N, C-alpha and C positions, 0 to 999 in steps of 0.2 A: 464247585459250589456245594454247600452242605445240603443233605437231603432233609434233615430235621433241624429245627431251631434249638437253641440252648434251652429255652423254656420247655419245649417238648421233652427233651431228654431229662430235665429235672422232674417233670410230672411222672415220667416212666420210672425214674429212680425211686420217687416217693411211693408209687404203687407197689413196686417190687419189695421195698422195705416193709410196707404194711403187710404184704402177703407173707413174708418170712416170719413176721411176728404173729400171724394168724388173725389179723384184724381187718383185712381187706375183704369186702363183700361185693357180690355182683349186683347188678341193677335192680330190677323189680323183685326178683325172688328173695334177694338178701342172703343167699347162701354163701358160705365161705369159699373163697377162690383157692383152688388146690394146686394149680400149675403156674409156673413162671410165665408161660406163654399167655395165659389168661390175664395175668397181672400187667404184662406189657400192653396188651390190647386195651385194657381199661385205662392205663396211663395215657396212651395215645388218644383215646376217645376224649378223655378229660382235657387234654391239651388242645384238641380240635375245637372243643366247646369254648375254650378260653381265647381262641383266635390265634394260637401259635402256628408256625409254619410246619405243617404235617401233610404229606402226600394223601390224596384221596384214598378211600377204602377200595380194595379190589372187589369189583362186583363179580358174582358168579355168572359165567356165560352159559346160556342154555343151548343145548345141541338141537340142531334142526336137521332131520334126516329126510 
């Protein structure tokens, strides 16, 4: 079974293309996205908001000593 839906992969493709053209900007700050990794994260986030099948974000685990 696919991990991501087709719609999710399309959103990621769009975001990466925008990043290559230098037109993709990050959330609140509005700064240009510099890495492909950031572009993929933004694409997945947009897909999540549109209701596409995307796995949940990995939350950071806190160490307890």
